[in-house]
N, C-alpha and C positions, 0 to 999 in steps of 0.2 A: 582531393587527389594531388599530390605533389609529384610532378614529372621528374624532379631531380632526386627523389627519394630512392635510395639504392634498394630498399625493401620492396618497392613497387613491382619490380621484375620487368619493367619496360622502360626503354629509353624515351627521351622527349619526343623523338620523331614518331614513335609508335603510340603516342597518347593523343586522344581527341577530346575536345570539349564539345559536347553535343547538347542540343536542346530544341524544344518545340517553339521557343520564343515566347516567353511570358512577360517580357519587358522590352519597351522601346529603347532602353538604355543599353542595348547589346554591346555598345562600344566603350562602356565605362572603364574597363581594364585594358583597353587596346594599347596604351603606352607601355604596358608591362608585357613584353613578348615572352611568354613562358615556354615557347617552343612546342606548344600543343597545336594540333590541327583543329580546324573548326568544322563542325557539322551542324546542319539545320534540318530538323524534321518538319518539312513543309506540308506535304500531302495534298494540298490544293492551293491554287492561286486566287480563286474566288473567295472573297472574305466571308460570305455567308456559309459556304460549304466548309471552309477551313474552321470556322467557329463551331460548326456542328461536329467536325471530326476531332478538333483539338479544343475542347470547351474551356480549358484553363488559360488559353491565350487571350489576353485582353486587348491586343493590338492588331491592327490590320496587317496582312502580308506586306503591303507596300511600306508601312511604317517600319516593320521589322527589316525589310530588305534595305531600306535607307540606312538604318543603324548598322547593318552588316557591311554595307558598302563603305561607310565611314571607318569602321574598324579595319577592314581590309586595306584601305588606302594608307592607313597609318602603320601598317605592319611592314617589316623589312620585305623587299621585293621577293626574296626566295620563300617567304612565309605567306604570300598572298594566294592562298588556296582555300577552297570550301567544298565540302561534300554536302549536296542537297539530298536528303533522304525523302523518298516519295513512296509510301505504301500504296500499292495498287489494289483497288476494291472494285469488284465486278459491278458494272453498271453505275458506279458512283463517280469515279474520277479517272477512268481508264480509257476514255474514247480519244479519237484522233484530234478533235477540237481542243480538248484539254491538254493534249501534248503540245499543240501549236501555241496555246496560251502560256504554257510553262516555258517553252523556248523563248517566247517574247519577254516573259516576266524576268527571266534570269539574265537578259542582255546587260542591264546596268551592273549586275554582279560580275559578269565576265569582263566588263570594262574596268571595274575596280581591281580585278585580279590580273589584268593584262600586264605583262612584263616584256618589253621589247627584246630583251636579251635572251629570253627563254628559247632554247633550241627547238623545242616541240611547238607544233601549231596549236596545241591544247591551251585553253585559256586559264586553267587553274581551277575551273569549276567542273566537278563531276556530279552528274545526277545519278544517284544510286536507286534503281527501281527495286522495290521489295514486294513481291507477291505476298499478300496476307497469309499468315498461318491461321487456318481455321481453328476456332475455339468457341466455347459455349457463349461467352459474353458478346462476341462478335455476331454470332448467329442470332442471339436475342435482340440485337440492334438491326438485324436484317443485312449484315455485312458478310460478304463472301469473297473468297480468293478470285482474282481475275483469271480467266482462262489463258492457257499458254499462247494461243493465237492473239489474244488481246494484248498480252505483255509484249510479244514480238512486234506487233503493229505499233504500239506506243513507242517502243524503243526505236523502231525504224523511222517513225515520224520525227522524233527528236534528232536522230542522226542526220536525217535529210536536211534539217535546219542547222547543222553544224554543232550540235550539242554533244559533248563527250558524255557517254552514258555507260552504265553497267547494270546487270541484273544480279542481285544478290542471290546466291544459292539458298534454297530453303534449309533452315536449321532451327532447331528448338521447337518444332511443331508439337512433339509429344509432351513438352513441358509448358506449352502455350507461352513461349518465351522469345518473341521476336518484337523488337521496336516498342517496348513498353507494355506488351501484352501480359507479361508475368505480373507486373504491378497492377494492371487492371483486374486480372483474375483474383489477385490477393485482396484488392479493395472490395471486389464484389463478394468474396467469401466472408470478409470481415463484416460487411454491411448486413449480411444475411443472418 
């Protein structure tokens, strides 16, 4: 995707490079600031749980975090921003202890994003909470959408620790198309 391509229909500020983090060399292209925002599909800070949720990631969350921090520090101050995507799964990664662990885990990222001249008190890190869209492949793995009260409590726990957070409105459920779910469904159908 070329953010400068007039045919793309979006300006550089509306473009995001997102990933689950499949390589520790996340900062390989950091010196080439293409004007895209960064997003990281984290989903869990515990290495074992994250490996189960994101099996294609071969590096620990800590190693990936360090690569992202290095990338962010080399970016222009106004580009030091990151969206951390966190799909909430009922009884898997949505309790208050995991919210506290997430808040602690992103502190180094917040420090890497910190810009003293920024007018806002926000650090440049947004944790975007995404309640899972229910679908057949998730149900087959025993995964379910977090209850609204759990989502609210998780968000409140993050905010109480000073983390800038949002909850993504549910979209794409009928097409099983949220945060990689469409690709998972297509792979499952192809494998069958």
